[in-house]
C-alpha positions, 0 to 999 in steps of 0.5 A: 466659071461653073464646072465639076471643080467649082461650087457656087454658094450663096449666104444670106444673113438677117439680123433681128428686126427691131422696131424703131421705137425700141432702138437705143439712141445711136452716136454715129461717127463717120470716118470718110476717106477723102484721099485722091483715090476716092475722087470718083463717082463710085467712091466719094460720090457714092459715099455722099449719096449713102450718108445723105440717105442714112440721115433721113432714117435717123431718130432726132436724138441720134447724133452724127459726126464726120471725120475726114482723112487724106494727108491728115485727119480733120473733124468736118462735123462735131457730134450733131443731133440728127434733128439738125438734118440741114447742117449734117447734109451741108457737111456731107456736101462739103466732102472733097477729095485730095491727098494721100491716105492716112487711115491711122490718123482718121481712125485716131481722130474718129475714136477720140470724137466718138468718145466725146459723143459716147451714149451709155447703153446706146449704139456707139459706132464708127463707120469707115467709108473707104476704098481700103487703100492706106499709104501714110502712117501705120498701114499694117492691117494687123497693127490697126486691128489691134488698136481697134480691138482695144477700142471695141472693148470700151464700147465703140464698134467699127463697121467698114463699108467699102467703095470702088472697084479696081484698086479697092483693098478688100483685105484691109477693109475685111480685116478691120 
């Protein structure tokens, strides 16, 4: 891969380090793709591991909510204080794959739930965990991006975290 026509570039970024005591309260809504394409250890299995690890890092007054989507979207966990770690971990353990991939429905349900959990002057995030494949509902990344931009103006930001190899759709995930 290395010749006179190619150049390797490494980019590193570091955000400002904020002491945990200075971090505002966080309201996190996880939007988890539970479609059939996620039925692999390097996808839904890894999502479970990542979410479980994150829960232990949250402050007691932070909240976690979980929305799943396959054929349809569903609320797996209402906004729950991170202090109730057992309930959150049980919900994460209940993540099961199956069905098509209705990303649009998952995002709509998650934004509605995040609106109910909104923390004024806090961190309000949707965290989309997916392989980026969408095949039901609105699948056009441009249209989905327009909808997300409208929500971001109101203080709910979206973060995408991609899982898997092979048919992973990084274009959709990057655009969102």
